[in-house]
C-alpha positions, -999 to 999 in steps of 0.1 A, spaced: 0 0 0 13 34 -9 14 61 18 8 98 15 45 105 23 57 79 -3 35 95 -30 48 130 -23 84 117 -22 81 98 -54 66 128 -72 95 149 -59 121 124 -73 104 124 -107 98 161 -107 60 157 -111 32 179 -100 1 166 -85 -16 173 -119 10 152 -137 6 122 -114 -32 124 -115 -31 124 -153 -6 95 -155 -25 74 -129 -59 83 -145 -74 95 -113 -89 128 -103 -68 155 -88 -92 156 -58 -86 118 -53 -49 123 -53 -50 153 -29 -70 131 -5 -43 103 -9 -15 128 -2 -33 146 27 -16 145 62 -51 141 76 -54 104 69 -84 108 46 -101 77 33 -91 68 -2 -103 39 -24 -78 11 -27 -81 12 -64 -69 48 -63 -38 38 -43 -32 10 -67 -34 31 -98 -10 57 -83 14 29 -73 13 15 -109 20 49 -124 50 53 -102 63 17 -110 59 22 -147 83 51 -143 110 34 -124 99 41 -88 101 13 -63 81 16 -30 99 4 0 82 -8 33 96 -24 63 91 -26 100 115 3 104 97 26 79 89 34 44 106 51 15 109 53 -23 137 47 -47 142 52 -85 156 23 -104 172 29 -137 169 6 -166 201 -15 -169 223 -5 -199 226 -29 -228 259 -47 -229 273 -57 -263 
């Protein structure tokens, strides 16, 4: 499950605005603002899933452990001849 902090951090790594992410995830801007809210607003699981998929399609890996959460960008491996 993607958290509000992970979404904001991933957007920052990619240089995306909320509008860009909402467009790429095919969700409304209002739904994204709810997901990224610090007030723990309720969001449909499908909305979280679409945001996660948009990030993953652009090289972002979501990290979750008992010690915390984070994000990382993974670059495609260069072809070796």
